[in-house]
PAFI-657409 format. One line per 3 residues: number of its first residue (from 1); their letters; for each residue x, y, z of C-alpha. Coordinates in Angstrom, 2 decimals, m for minus. Each point is the difference from the previous one (the first is absolute). Example, Ala and Ser with C-alpha at 12.3 -4.5 7.8 and 13.67 -1.06 7.14 Angstrom:
<rs>
1	AS	12.30 m4.50 7.80 | 1.37 3.44 m0.66 $
</rs>
This chain:
<rs>
1	XXX	15.40 12.93 35.62 | m0.90 m3.15 2.11 | 2.58 m1.67 2.32 $
4	XXX	0.15 m3.24 m1.49 | 0.42 1.87 m3.58 | 2.75 1.82 1.73 $
7	XXX	1.75 m3.19 0.80 | m0.38 m1.46 m3.35 | 1.36 3.11 m1.80 $
10	XXX	2.87 0.25 2.09 | 0.68 m3.79 m0.17 | 0.36 0.38 m3.59 $
13	XXX	2.21 3.14 0.21 | 2.85 m1.80 2.04 | m0.10 m2.64 m2.28 $
16	XXX	0.34 2.61 m3.15 | 2.86 1.88 1.95 | 1.98 m3.34 0.48 $
19	XXX	m0.18 m0.75 m3.70 | 1.26 3.58 m0.72 | 3.00 m0.32 2.15 $
22	XXX	3.44 m1.17 m1.11 | 1.12 m1.09 3.12 | 2.55 m3.06 0.57 $
25	XXX	m1.94 m3.47 0.33 | 0.78 0.01 3.68 | m1.44 3.32 0.42 $
28	XXX	m2.90 m1.01 m1.90 | m0.60 m3.27 1.87 | m0.12 1.85 3.17 $
31	XXX	m2.72 2.46 m1.68 | m2.06 m2.86 m0.60 | 0.47 m1.25 3.56 $
34	XXX	m1.01 3.28 1.21 | m3.10 0.23 m2.45 | m1.25 m3.33 1.58 $
37	XXX	0.09 1.64 3.55 | m1.33 3.23 m0.90 | m3.29 m1.50 m1.34 $
40	XXX	m0.70 m1.82 3.28 | 0.45 3.04 2.15 | m3.33 1.60 m0.75 $
43	XXX	m1.67 2.56 m2.52 | 1.68 3.44 1.46 | 3.11 m1.73 0.91 $
46	XXX	0.59 m1.10 m3.85 | m0.17 3.62 m0.88 | 2.69 1.06 2.47 $
49	XXX	1.82 m3.02 m1.06 | m0.15 1.33 m3.60 | 1.48 3.01 0.62 $
52	XXX	3.11 m1.52 1.96 | m0.02 m2.49 m2.94 | m0.08 2.69 m2.56 $
55	XXX	3.39 1.74 1.87 | 1.93 m3.24 m0.10 | m0.98 m0.87 m3.44 $
58	XXX	1.89 2.92 m1.18 | 2.86 m2.13 0.80 | 3.45 0.80 1.27 $
61	XXX	2.12 2.31 m1.98 | 3.65 m0.35 m0.48 | 1.02 3.27 1.39 $
64	XXX	3.83 0.41 m0.60 | 2.94 m2.18 m1.33 | 3.81 0.10 0.55 $
67	XXX	2.80 m1.79 m0.68 | 2.83 0.26 3.00 | 3.63 m0.30 m0.29 $
70	XXX	0.17 m3.78 0.28 | m2.35 m0.57 m3.05 | m2.97 m0.84 2.16 $
73	XXX	m3.69 1.36 m1.10 | m2.08 1.42 2.29 | m3.86 0.83 0.05 $
76	XXX	m2.49 2.10 2.23 | m3.42 m1.68 m0.30 | m2.62 2.07 1.55 $
79	XXX	m1.85 m2.20 2.94 | 2.54 m2.56 m0.52 | 3.40 1.71 0.93 $
82	XXX	3.27 m0.53 m1.58 | 1.46 m2.72 m2.10 | 3.53 m0.86 m0.67 $
85	XXX	0.94 m2.11 m3.09 | 3.65 m1.50 m0.01 | m0.31 m1.58 m3.64 $
88	XXX	m1.33 m3.18 1.36 | m3.18 0.90 2.46 | m2.07 2.72 1.41 $
91	XXX	0.26 0.69 3.86 | m2.59 2.02 1.63 | 0.83 2.42 2.51 $
94	XXX	m3.06 0.84 1.95 | m0.67 1.48 3.25 | m0.97 m3.29 1.58 $
97	XXX	3.39 m1.49 m1.14 | 2.51 2.98 0.81 | m1.73 2.18 2.87 $
100	XXX	m0.36 2.99 m2.07 | m2.68 1.70 m1.80 | 0.94 m0.27 m3.23 $
103	XXX	m3.30 m1.75 m1.28 | m1.16 3.34 m1.51 | 3.15 1.21 m1.81 $
106	XXX	m0.31 2.41 m2.59 | 3.79 0.42 m0.90 | 3.07 m1.72 m0.47 $
109	XXX	3.57 1.56 0.16 | 3.63 m0.95 0.49 | 2.45 2.38 1.30 $
112	XXX	3.74 0.48 m0.36 | 0.79 m2.62 2.74 | m2.22 m2.72 m1.42 $
115	XXX	m2.91 0.62 2.30 | m3.23 m0.65 m1.38 | m2.96 2.81 1.31 $
118	XXX	m3.65 m1.00 m0.17 | m2.77 2.49 1.03 | m2.41 m1.36 2.43 $
121	XXX	m3.84 1.04 0.98 | 1.56 1.65 3.32 | 3.48 1.36 m1.35 $
124	XXX	3.35 m1.58 m1.34 | 2.33 m2.80 0.10 | 2.98 m1.38 m1.33 $
127	XXX	1.73 m3.72 m0.28 | 3.71 m0.32 0.14 | m0.24 m3.61 m0.90 $
130	XXX	m0.51 m1.62 3.34 | m2.78 2.32 1.86 | m2.49 2.78 m0.55 $
133	XXX	0.69 3.13 1.69 | m3.39 2.39 0.54 | m0.26 3.85 m0.46 $
136	XXX	m2.40 2.81 0.29 | m0.17 3.19 m1.65 | m0.98 3.21 2.14 $
139	XXX	m2.83 2.22 m0.68 | 1.54 3.47 m1.72 | 0.04 2.38 2.92 $
142	XXX	m2.82 2.74 0.39 | 2.35 2.84 m0.59 | 0.30 m1.88 m3.74 $
145	XXX	m3.69 m0.81 m0.66 | m1.87 2.50 1.80 | m2.30 m1.03 2.86 $
148	XXX	m3.13 m0.99 m2.07 | 1.76 m2.15 m2.37 | 2.21 m1.54 2.83 $
151	XXX	m3.22 m0.97 1.59 | m1.35 m1.53 m3.08 | 3.02 m1.79 m0.89 $
154	XXX	0.44 m1.25 3.56 | m2.92 m2.38 m0.68 | 1.43 m1.53 m3.32 $
157	XXX	2.29 m2.89 0.11 | 3.52 1.24 m1.26 | 0.58 m2.76 m2.84 $
160	XXX	2.85 0.19 m2.38 | m0.24 m0.66 m3.77 | 3.50 0.36 m0.87 $
163	XXX	3.49 m0.22 1.41 | 3.35 1.44 m1.37 | 3.31 0.23 1.31 $
166	XXX	1.94 2.97 m1.43 | 3.57 0.44 m1.07 | 0.93 1.47 3.43 $
169	XXX	m1.63 m2.65 1.67 | m3.09 1.48 1.48 | m2.96 m1.68 m0.32 $
172	XXX	m3.61 1.10 m1.90 | m3.26 m0.97 0.91 | m2.79 1.04 m2.44 $
175	XXX	m3.64 m0.25 1.84 | m3.30 1.09 m1.83 | m1.46 2.04 2.93 $
178	XXX	3.10 1.17 2.26 | 2.33 1.26 m3.00 | 3.55 m1.03 m0.82 $
181	XXX	2.37 m0.59 3.16 | 3.63 0.10 m0.10 | 2.12 m1.76 2.95 $
184	XXX	3.52 0.66 0.83 | 0.26 m1.99 3.53 | 0.89 m3.39 1.34 $
187	XXX	m2.49 m2.92 m0.66 | 0.95 m1.35 3.27 | m3.34 1.21 1.82 $
190	XXX	m3.49 m1.42 m0.82 | m1.31 3.13 m0.16 | 1.73 2.57 m2.00 $
193	XXX	0.91 3.25 1.45 | m2.00 2.99 m1.19 | 3.17 2.10 0.16 $
196	XXX	1.59 m1.75 m2.82 | m2.49 0.51 m2.44 | m0.69 2.18 m2.65 $
199	XXX	m3.48 0.53 m1.49 | m0.96 1.05 m3.69 | m3.07 0.10 m2.38 $
202	XXX	m2.38 m0.59 3.19 | m2.89 0.90 m2.66 | 0.91 m1.45 m3.03 $
205	XXX	m0.51 m3.85 0.33 | 3.64 m0.98 m1.08 | m0.31 m3.34 m1.60 $
208	XXX	3.43 m0.78 m1.63 | 3.49 0.77 0.27 | 3.30 m0.02 m2.08 $
211	XXX	3.53 0.60 0.50 | 1.69 0.32 m3.27 | 3.78 m0.89 m0.94 $
214	XXX	0.89 3.98 0.29 | m1.58 0.00 3.62 | m3.07 2.06 m0.70 $
217	XXX	m2.83 m1.14 1.80 | m3.87 m0.04 m1.32 | m3.51 m0.63 1.73 $
220	XXX	m3.03 m0.60 m2.28 | m3.37 1.07 1.72 | m2.99 m1.96 m0.15 $
223	XXX	m2.79 3.12 0.64 | 0.77 1.51 m3.47 | 2.79 2.19 1.15 $
226	XXX	2.69 m1.68 m2.61 | 3.87 m0.32 0.85 | 2.12 1.58 2.74 $
229	XXX	3.49 0.28 m0.59 | 2.17 0.36 3.27 | 2.45 3.10 0.74 $
232	XXX	2.57 m0.10 2.62 | 0.43 2.76 2.55 | 2.28 2.69 m1.55 $
235	XXX	1.15 3.45 1.76 | m3.05 1.51 0.96 | m2.59 m2.21 m1.63 $
238	XXX	m1.62 m2.80 2.02 | 0.00 m3.64 m1.67 | m3.31 m0.46 m1.70 $
241	XXX	m1.73 m2.08 m2.91 | m0.95 2.06 m3.11 | m2.70 m1.08 m2.59 $
244	XXX	1.20 m1.17 m3.22 | m2.55 0.87 m2.59 | 1.01 m1.85 m3.10 $
247	XXX	m2.21 m3.16 0.18 | m3.35 m0.61 m1.36 | m1.84 m0.96 3.33 $
250	XXX	0.07 0.80 3.37 | m0.99 m3.19 1.57 | 3.62 m2.25 m0.08 $
253	XXX	m0.11 m3.49 0.61 | 3.71 m1.32 m0.85 | 3.39 1.64 m1.01 $
256	XXX	3.00 m1.87 m1.17 | 3.55 1.22 m1.24 | 1.43 m2.51 m3.10 $
259	XXX	3.23 m0.62 m0.98 | 0.21 3.04 m2.20 | m0.81 2.45 2.95 $
262	XXX	m3.70 0.45 m1.63 | m2.68 0.12 2.62 | m3.31 m1.99 m0.58 $
265	XXX	m2.93 1.63 1.93 | m3.13 m2.31 m0.01 | m3.15 1.93 0.60 $
268	XXX	m3.79 m0.69 1.03 | m1.69 1.62 m2.99 | 2.94 0.52 m2.79 $
271	XXX	1.74 m3.22 m0.32 | 3.61 0.74 0.41 | 2.55 2.69 m0.80 $
274	XXX	3.57 m0.23 m0.77 | 2.31 3.28 1.14 | 3.77 0.14 m1.23 $
277	XXX	0.65 3.11 1.85 | m1.40 2.39 m2.45 | m3.08 m1.65 m2.17 $
280	XXX	m2.75 m1.85 1.31 | m1.29 m2.90 m2.29 | m3.42 m1.20 0.56 $
283	XXX	m1.10 m3.45 m0.64 | m3.55 m1.09 m0.58 | m2.87 m1.56 m1.95 $
286	XXX	1.89 1.02 m3.16 | 2.85 m2.12 0.69 | m1.93 m3.27 0.82 $
289	XXX	m1.30 0.50 3.85 | m3.29 m1.50 0.98 | 0.21 1.93 3.37 $
292	XXX	1.01 3.26 1.08 | 0.49 m0.73 3.43 | 3.82 m1.17 0.56 $
295	XXX	0.65 m0.93 3.48 | 3.45 m1.96 m0.56 | 2.78 0.16 m2.09 $
298	XXX	3.33 m2.22 m0.18 | 3.04 0.21 m2.14 | 1.18 m3.58 m0.41 $
301	XXX	3.58 m1.21 m0.43 | m0.02 0.36 m3.70 | m0.99 3.54 m0.05 $
304	XXX	m3.90 m0.62 m0.86 | m2.32 2.08 2.07 | m3.07 m1.68 1.62 $
307	XXX	m3.12 1.87 0.99 | m3.05 m1.30 1.74 | m3.33 1.58 m0.45 $
310	XXX	m2.68 m0.24 2.74 | m3.79 m0.06 m0.59 | m1.71 3.56 0.56 $
313	XXX	m3.28 1.44 m0.55 | m1.26 m1.19 m3.35 | 3.20 m1.58 m1.63 $
316	XXX	m0.58 m3.51 m0.98 | 3.05 m1.82 1.11 | 3.29 0.11 1.72 $
319	XXX	3.11 m1.13 m1.72 | 3.73 m0.48 m0.29 | 1.92 1.97 m2.44 $
322	XXX	3.54 m0.33 m1.10 | 1.96 2.96 m1.61 | 3.25 m1.50 m2.29 $
325	XXX	1.05 3.50 m1.03 | m1.79 0.39 m2.83 | m3.60 m0.96 0.73 $
328	XXX	m2.41 m1.47 2.63 | m1.49 m3.72 0.09 | m3.06 m1.07 2.13 $
331	XXX	1.57 m3.41 1.45 | m3.20 m0.75 1.76 | m2.97 0.57 m2.17 $
334	XXX	0.94 m2.81 m2.34 | m0.20 m2.62 2.55 | m3.27 2.21 1.84 $
337	XXX	2.25 m0.35 3.55 | m1.51 2.81 1.60 | m3.82 m0.65 m1.15 $
340	XXX	m1.03 m3.43 1.59 | m3.64 m1.44 m0.17 | m1.00 3.45 m1.05 $
343	XXX	1.35 1.75 2.96 | 2.85 2.63 m0.21 | 2.83 0.66 1.78 $
346	XXX	3.12 2.38 m0.21 | 3.39 m0.37 0.44 | 1.59 1.39 3.02 $
349	XXX	3.59 m1.12 m0.10 | 2.89 m1.39 m1.84 | 3.41 m1.52 0.82 $
352	XXX	2.60 m2.07 m1.87 | 1.74 m2.52 1.65 | 3.78 m1.40 m0.80 $
355	XXX	m1.06 m2.14 m3.00 | m1.54 3.16 m1.71 | m3.32 m0.99 0.61 $
358	XXX	m2.71 2.64 0.52 | m2.47 m0.66 2.97 | m3.41 1.77 m0.15 $
361	XXX	m2.10 0.48 2.90 | m3.27 0.86 m0.47 | m3.51 1.00 1.85 $
364	XXX	m1.98 m3.24 0.83 | 2.96 m1.44 1.44 | 1.39 m1.10 m3.52 $
367	XXX	3.83 m0.47 0.02 | 1.51 m1.20 m3.39 | 3.62 m0.60 m1.41 $
370	XXX	0.67 1.13 m4.00 | 3.52 m1.60 m1.16 | m0.79 1.99 m3.44 $
373	XXX	m1.94 m2.73 m1.47 | m2.81 m1.29 2.06 | m1.50 0.57 3.72 $
376	XXX	0.23 m2.24 3.04 | m2.99 0.37 2.47 | 1.69 0.19 3.75 $
379	XXX	m3.34 1.58 1.74 | m0.46 m3.06 1.94 | 3.14 0.38 1.51 $
382	XXX	m1.08 3.30 1.86 | m3.63 m0.97 0.44 | 0.79 m1.30 3.63 $
</rs>
């Protein structure tokens, strides 16, 4: 292919990708400006620019959402940082404004004293309402990992995906590559001391954690090992996690306990299981699901259970489903919410506000509020 033909082809592809991208209007205007710049950069630079542009066109993901004890809503947006919504307006908490790297925050958590925790590209931080404090997790010692694995993991950034403070006040930090950390020490040091950590499930890619009303602790694995239950140290037996083999898929995305004590387990390939302590019931396509990859679960104030589906492999779309105790309703399919201009995005998280509205965060930077009748689009509010 001649250079001029390559240039023409990639110009066409840039315009095509833009048309397929359901980004907010402000983002699209930036893309249009970037295209005009790219086209003056030269033939081969356009190719490089296209690759960067494809990445940016995937859009920002609404990674997680949370309602704090004061009723404020918090959302983490990849490449944008953390946003707080007080019912009137959105405030962006970026590293530029608050001098800490929450720009790539992957999770949100409010602890028992009201501190808000975020993961960062280099560690952890929490916000006490006035300032941020940052932490770093230590690499598990070679005595636990072994010399070879220690050497490999030393080159991989320790990034936390999930945080939990348990009934005893101890913190659990889940990481994909370095296992599950439990911390029982002071939060006054910028580097948390290794002596105060315990390490679990180093080779199981822990992905989600649940502490039940009874105080049971479960961790879900992302590498096919299913769900583990924590067993405390007893006479002659060390504390450990043991596998729970009741569930239909080994890739666990999310766990939630409802008001009746049922445990809902969202999986990558087998939709969702409901466990009542004795029997596991699986819900799937036969119950109206258009997608078997459930990545978030929420019980609202009325007792309805909401489930968000992500796109995966050959699935056609991601949707939000609502279970009223008898049947599931696909809330988004009628409005085509997660299929914009032919480009499909999946639901990543859901949170209920004080008024009973359900907020749905999706891939592509889509943020919607549902009042039971209609959707309102807030994507523009988290586009900057």
